[in-house]
C-alpha positions as CSV (number, residue, x, y, z in Angstrom):
1,X,15.6,-10.9,15.4
2,X,11.8,-12.5,15.4
3,X,10.9,-15.3,13.2
4,X,8.8,-12.6,10.9
5,X,11.8,-11.1,10.5
6,X,14.2,-13.9,9.9
7,X,11.6,-15.0,7.0
8,X,11.8,-11.7,5.2
9,X,15.2,-11.4,5.5
10,X,16.1,-15.0,4.2
11,X,13.4,-14.8,1.2
12,X,15.4,-10.9,0.1
13,X,18.7,-13.0,0.4
14,X,17.5,-15.7,-1.8
15,X,17.6,-13.8,-4.7
16,X,19.9,-11.8,-5.9
17,X,18.6,-8.0,-5.7
18,X,19.0,-6.0,-9.2
19,X,22.4,-4.8,-9.6
20,X,23.2,-1.1,-8.2
21,X,26.3,-1.1,-8.5
22,X,29.2,-2.7,-11.8
23,X,30.2,-6.1,-10.2
24,X,31.9,-7.7,-13.2
25,X,35.4,-6.9,-11.3
26,X,33.8,-9.4,-8.5
27,X,34.2,-13.2,-8.0
28,X,30.4,-12.9,-7.5
29,X,27.6,-10.4,-8.4
30,X,26.2,-10.7,-4.9
31,X,26.4,-12.3,-1.4
32,X,26.7,-15.4,-0.1
33,X,23.8,-16.4,2.8
34,X,25.6,-19.5,3.8
35,X,28.7,-17.5,4.2
36,X,27.0,-14.9,6.1
37,X,25.7,-17.2,8.2
38,X,28.5,-19.4,9.1
39,X,30.6,-16.2,9.7
40,X,28.0,-15.0,12.1
41,X,28.0,-18.1,14.1
42,X,31.8,-18.4,14.2
43,X,32.5,-14.5,15.6
44,X,30.3,-15.2,18.5
45,X,31.2,-19.0,19.3
46,X,34.8,-17.4,18.9
47,X,33.9,-14.2,21.3
48,X,32.2,-16.8,23.8
49,X,35.8,-19.0,23.8
50,X,37.7,-16.2,24.2
51,X,35.3,-15.0,27.6
52,X,35.4,-18.5,29.2
53,X,39.3,-18.9,28.5
54,X,39.8,-15.2,30.0
55,X,37.3,-15.6,33.0
56,X,39.2,-18.6,33.9
57,X,42.6,-17.6,34.0
58,X,41.2,-14.7,36.3
59,X,40.0,-17.3,38.6
60,X,43.1,-19.5,38.9
61,X,45.4,-16.4,38.9
62,X,43.2,-14.9,42.0
63,X,42.9,-17.8,44.0
64,X,46.2,-18.6,43.5
65,X,47.6,-15.0,44.3
66,X,45.3,-15.4,47.6
67,X,47.4,-18.6,48.7
68,X,50.6,-17.6,48.3
69,X,49.6,-14.5,50.6
70,X,48.2,-16.7,53.2
71,X,50.9,-19.1,52.6
72,X,48.7,-22.2,52.0
73,X,49.2,-24.7,49.1
74,X,48.7,-23.0,45.7
75,X,47.9,-26.3,44.1
76,X,44.7,-26.3,46.1
77,X,40.7,-27.4,44.0
78,X,38.9,-23.8,43.3
79,X,36.5,-22.3,45.4
80,X,33.1,-22.3,44.8
81,X,33.3,-18.9,44.5
82,X,36.3,-18.9,41.9
83,X,34.3,-21.6,39.8
84,X,31.2,-19.5,39.4
85,X,33.6,-16.9,37.5
86,X,34.4,-19.1,34.7
87,X,31.0,-21.4,34.7
88,X,28.7,-18.7,34.0
89,X,30.3,-18.0,30.7
90,X,31.1,-21.4,29.9
91,X,27.2,-22.2,30.4
92,X,26.7,-19.3,27.8
93,X,29.3,-21.1,25.2
94,X,27.6,-24.3,25.6
95,X,23.9,-23.1,25.0
96,X,25.5,-21.7,21.8
97,X,27.3,-24.6,21.0
98,X,24.2,-26.3,20.8
99,X,21.9,-23.7,18.8
100,X,20.2,-23.4,22.7
101,X,18.2,-20.1,20.9
102,X,18.3,-20.0,17.6
103,X,16.1,-18.4,15.5
104,X,14.3,-21.0,13.4
105,X,14.9,-20.5,9.6
106,X,11.5,-20.3,7.8
107,X,11.3,-23.8,5.6
108,X,14.2,-22.3,2.4
109,X,14.6,-23.9,-0.5
110,X,18.2,-25.9,0.6
111,X,18.7,-27.5,-2.6
112,X,19.2,-24.0,-4.1
113,X,20.8,-22.1,-1.8
114,X,23.2,-25.0,-1.8
115,X,23.5,-24.9,-5.6
116,X,24.2,-21.1,-5.6
117,X,26.9,-21.3,-2.8
118,X,30.5,-22.7,-3.7
119,X,31.1,-21.8,0.2
120,X,28.0,-24.0,1.5
121,X,29.5,-27.2,-0.7
122,X,33.0,-26.8,-0.1
123,X,32.5,-25.9,3.7
124,X,30.9,-29.1,4.0
125,X,33.0,-31.3,1.9
126,X,35.7,-29.9,4.5
127,X,34.4,-31.9,7.7
128,X,34.9,-34.7,9.2
129,X,33.3,-37.4,9.3
130,X,31.9,-40.8,11.4
131,X,31.6,-44.1,10.0
132,X,28.0,-43.2,8.8
133,X,28.9,-40.3,7.2
134,X,27.8,-37.4,9.4
135,X,29.6,-34.2,10.0
136,X,28.9,-31.5,12.4
137,X,29.7,-29.5,9.0
138,X,26.8,-30.6,7.3
139,X,23.5,-28.4,6.7
140,X,20.2,-28.4,7.0
141,X,19.2,-25.0,5.5
142,X,15.4,-25.5,5.8
143,X,14.5,-24.8,9.4
144,X,18.2,-24.3,11.3
145,X,21.6,-23.7,9.7
146,X,23.2,-27.3,10.3
147,X,21.9,-31.0,11.0
148,X,23.7,-31.5,13.7
149,X,22.9,-28.7,16.4
150,X,26.4,-28.4,17.5
151,X,29.3,-26.6,16.8
152,X,31.7,-27.4,14.5
153,X,34.6,-25.1,16.4
154,X,34.6,-28.1,19.1
155,X,37.3,-29.1,16.3
156,X,38.9,-25.5,16.8
157,X,42.5,-24.9,18.6
158,X,40.4,-22.3,20.8
159,X,38.3,-24.2,21.9
160,X,41.6,-27.4,22.7
161,X,42.9,-24.6,24.5
162,X,40.9,-23.6,26.7
163,X,42.0,-23.7,30.6
164,X,41.8,-27.0,32.4
165,X,38.9,-26.1,34.7
166,X,36.7,-24.7,31.8
167,X,37.5,-27.2,29.3
168,X,36.6,-30.1,32.0
169,X,33.3,-28.3,32.7
170,X,32.4,-27.8,29.4
171,X,32.7,-31.5,28.7
172,X,31.3,-32.4,31.6
173,X,28.1,-30.7,31.1
174,X,28.0,-31.4,27.6
175,X,27.4,-35.3,28.1
176,X,25.3,-34.3,30.5
177,X,23.0,-32.8,28.3
178,X,23.7,-35.1,24.8
179,X,23.4,-38.3,27.0
180,X,19.5,-36.9,28.0
181,X,20.3,-36.3,31.7
182,X,20.1,-32.8,31.9
183,X,16.6,-32.2,30.0
184,X,16.5,-28.5,31.7
185,X,14.2,-26.1,29.3
186,X,17.9,-24.2,28.6
187,X,18.3,-27.0,25.9
188,X,14.8,-27.8,25.3
189,X,15.2,-27.4,21.4
190,X,17.5,-30.8,21.5
191,X,15.5,-34.1,20.5
192,X,16.7,-37.5,22.0
193,X,17.8,-37.8,18.1
194,X,19.9,-35.0,18.1
195,X,21.5,-35.6,21.5
196,X,22.2,-38.9,19.7
197,X,23.8,-38.1,16.5
198,X,25.7,-35.3,18.2
199,X,26.9,-37.5,20.7
200,X,28.0,-40.3,18.3
201,X,29.4,-38.1,15.9
202,X,32.0,-36.8,18.5
203,X,32.9,-40.0,19.8
204,X,33.9,-40.9,16.6
205,X,35.9,-37.8,15.2
206,X,37.4,-35.7,18.4
207,X,40.3,-37.2,19.7
208,X,41.1,-36.9,23.6
209,X,37.9,-37.0,24.6
210,X,37.9,-37.2,28.5
211,X,38.2,-40.7,30.0
212,X,34.0,-40.7,31.4
213,X,33.2,-39.8,27.5
214,X,34.8,-43.4,27.0
215,X,33.4,-45.0,29.7
216,X,30.0,-43.7,28.0
217,X,30.5,-45.0,25.0
218,X,31.7,-48.4,26.5
219,X,28.7,-48.5,28.3
220,X,26.6,-47.7,25.0
221,X,28.6,-50.0,22.9
222,X,29.7,-47.1,20.6
223,X,32.8,-46.2,18.2
224,X,35.2,-43.9,20.0
225,X,37.9,-41.9,18.1
226,X,41.1,-43.1,17.1
227,X,40.9,-45.5,14.5
228,X,44.2,-44.8,12.3
229,X,44.0,-42.6,9.6
230,X,46.0,-45.2,7.3
231,X,42.7,-47.5,7.7
232,X,40.7,-45.1,7.8
233,X,40.8,-43.5,4.6
234,X,43.1,-45.5,3.0
235,X,45.8,-43.7,3.3
236,X,49.2,-45.8,1.5
237,X,52.2,-43.8,2.3
238,X,54.0,-42.0,5.1
239,X,52.5,-39.0,6.9
240,X,52.9,-36.7,10.0
241,X,50.1,-35.2,12.1
242,X,51.6,-32.5,13.5
243,X,48.9,-31.4,15.5
244,X,47.8,-27.5,16.4
245,X,50.1,-24.8,14.8
246,X,51.8,-24.1,18.3
247,X,53.0,-27.9,18.1
248,X,54.4,-27.4,14.9
249,X,58.3,-26.5,15.9
250,X,58.4,-29.3,17.8
251,X,57.0,-31.8,15.7
252,X,58.6,-30.5,12.6
253,X,61.7,-28.1,14.4
254,X,63.2,-28.3,10.4
255,X,60.4,-25.8,9.0
256,X,62.1,-22.5,10.3
257,X,60.3,-19.1,10.1
258,X,57.5,-21.2,9.0
259,X,54.7,-19.0,10.0
260,X,51.6,-19.0,7.0
261,X,48.6,-21.8,7.0
262,X,47.6,-23.7,5.1
263,X,51.2,-24.5,4.3
264,X,52.3,-27.5,1.7
265,X,55.9,-28.4,1.3
266,X,56.9,-30.5,-1.3
267,X,59.5,-32.9,-0.5
268,X,61.7,-34.8,-3.5
269,X,62.5,-38.4,-3.7
270,X,65.8,-37.3,-1.9
271,X,64.5,-36.2,1.5
272,X,65.2,-32.6,0.0
273,X,62.2,-29.6,0.0
274,X,61.9,-28.8,-3.1
275,X,59.4,-26.1,-2.7
276,X,57.1,-24.7,0.0
277,X,53.5,-23.0,-0.8
278,X,51.4,-20.9,1.3
279,X,47.6,-20.3,1.7
280,X,45.0,-22.1,-0.3
281,X,43.0,-20.6,-2.9
282,X,39.5,-22.7,-2.6
283,X,36.9,-23.6,-6.0
284,X,35.4,-20.6,-5.0
285,X,38.2,-18.8,-5.8
286,X,37.1,-19.4,-9.4
287,X,40.6,-19.0,-11.9
288,X,42.5,-19.2,-9.3
289,X,42.0,-22.5,-7.7
290,X,42.5,-23.3,-11.6
291,X,46.0,-21.8,-11.1
292,X,47.0,-23.6,-8.1
293,X,45.6,-26.9,-9.3
294,X,48.0,-26.6,-12.8
295,X,50.8,-25.3,-10.5
296,X,50.8,-28.3,-8.1
297,X,50.4,-30.8,-10.6
298,X,52.9,-29.3,-12.9
299,X,55.3,-29.2,-9.8
300,X,54.6,-32.7,-8.3
301,X,54.8,-34.7,-11.8
302,X,58.2,-32.8,-12.1
303,X,59.2,-34.1,-8.9
304,X,58.2,-37.5,-10.0
305,X,60.1,-37.6,-13.3
306,X,63.6,-36.7,-10.7
307,X,65.3,-40.0,-10.8
308,X,66.4,-40.8,-7.1
309,X,70.5,-39.8,-6.0
310,X,71.0,-43.5,-4.9
311,X,69.6,-44.7,-8.6
312,X,71.6,-42.4,-10.4
313,X,74.5,-43.5,-8.5
314,X,73.9,-46.9,-9.4
315,X,73.7,-46.8,-12.8
316,X,76.9,-44.8,-13.1
317,X,78.4,-48.0,-11.2
318,X,76.5,-50.1,-13.4
319,X,77.5,-48.1,-16.3
320,X,81.2,-48.1,-15.6
321,X,81.3,-52.2,-14.6
322,X,79.9,-52.3,-18.4
323,X,82.6,-50.5,-20.1
324,X,85.3,-52.8,-18.1
325,X,83.5,-55.9,-19.5
326,X,82.8,-57.2,-15.9
């Protein structure tokens, strides 16, 4: 798609066309252009993550098989030919992750688009933010999709579970690009300001970064992710971070057969599970979100009204003692 095609497409999508069918049965009378843009990015990003993952596994398996046949150590470093098998798709992944060849938007009316898109508002609100309030989910929607040109899917489980050799390579190259060491034409669209902003956001919000990233942050006096959640968000209650879905069974073994995401578990004052709700109705779902809020509020108020079993026992003992005049 060239710039003129992009401009024509966006212009058409900014206003809904005349209805061609009865839309009263649907949540909205037309499509959400922001949701379409995000879906297109997310689909291709996952494709490239999967390709890099697959090629890495093939390369590791092939070298291990060759080593076994030759009777040589299987833990030897990957050969150059093996690394090239996954470094090529990893470079594709990097270019797409940093929006290297993004078709520019033709100066659209960002405010009007945001106001008409419940998806855009909720999507941005869910972003993890650095101390300056910046998030990779923040939209630009004037000349490009996102304000900070790095994919939010770097926080995804799919990215985090890339095989070690591939993930190490991606992190190494990403630091080269964002720190300005790589000034190649592939990433010429990234201004120094963009690079620094993305680097600072990742350092502040992305857990388990490689040691080289931490060393760089220390040399530049940049804050690194790891600040405890209670201090960062003012959390005053006990919390458990279960991690990725694959880690759930280890962290919460009591949640037998729990296979829905997200899931909300209601626990009473006595420590027993009082209810489980699967899924989430976002604000964009309209009436369904309102119903969910009412159900959650009623359930929580019911649990708050219950007395702890130990308190009931103490009250009973106190009443009995009072009856005996003690």
